[in-house]
C-alpha positions in Angstrom: -140.1 92.8 -105.4 -140.9 93.4 -101.7 -141.6 97.0 -100.8 -140.7 97.6 -97.1 -141.5 100.8 -95.4 -138.2 101.2 -93.5 -137.8 104.3 -91.3 -134.6 104.6 -89.5 -132.4 107.4 -88.1 -128.9 107.7 -86.6 -128.7 105.5 -83.5 -131.4 103.1 -84.7 -130.7 99.5 -83.9 -131.5 96.9 -86.5 -131.3 93.1 -86.8 -129.8 91.9 -90.1 -130.7 88.6 -91.8 -127.3 87.0 -91.5 -125.3 87.1 -88.2 -121.9 88.7 -87.9 -119.0 86.2 -87.4 -118.8 87.4 -83.8 -122.1 85.7 -83.2 -124.7 88.6 -83.1 -126.9 90.0 -85.8 -127.7 93.3 -84.0 -126.3 96.5 -85.5 -126.5 100.3 -84.8 -126.7 102.8 -87.6 -124.0 105.4 -87.3 -124.2 107.2 -90.7 -126.9 107.8 -93.2 -126.7 108.8 -96.9 -126.3 106.9 -100.2 -124.3 104.5 -98.1 -125.2 103.4 -94.6 -122.6 102.8 -91.9 -123.5 100.2 -89.3 -121.6 99.2 -86.1 -121.8 95.7 -84.6 -123.2 96.0 -81.1 -121.2 93.0 -79.8 -117.7 93.6 -81.2 -117.8 97.2 -82.5 -116.9 96.4 -86.1 -117.9 99.1 -88.5 -119.3 98.3 -92.0 -120.3 100.7 -94.8 -122.8 99.2 -97.2 -125.0 100.8 -100.0 -128.5 101.8 -98.9 -130.1 99.5 -101.5 -128.2 96.5 -100.2 -128.9 97.5 -96.5 -132.6 97.7 -97.2 -132.5 94.2 -98.7 -130.5 92.7 -95.9 -132.3 94.2 -92.9 -134.6 91.9 -91.1 -136.1 94.1 -88.4 -135.8 97.5 -86.8 -135.5 97.3 -83.1 -137.8 99.7 -81.3 -137.5 100.9 -77.7 -140.2 98.5 -76.7 -138.3 95.6 -78.1 -135.2 96.6 -76.2 -137.0 96.6 -72.9 -138.4 93.0 -73.3 
């Protein structure tokens, strides 16, 4: 198993492995806990997924430096 050190807080933007049907794979974290609520940046759709599944499906955490480029 792959052990990723993922550090995220409310408002963190992430890129998921599979794109949303609207065409983007960028999401913003809006709730943390046993489940994580993420909101699609393009269309605003909100999805609640278990933390373990989220950790498995996240591809990259977008940092402030990534947003500027």
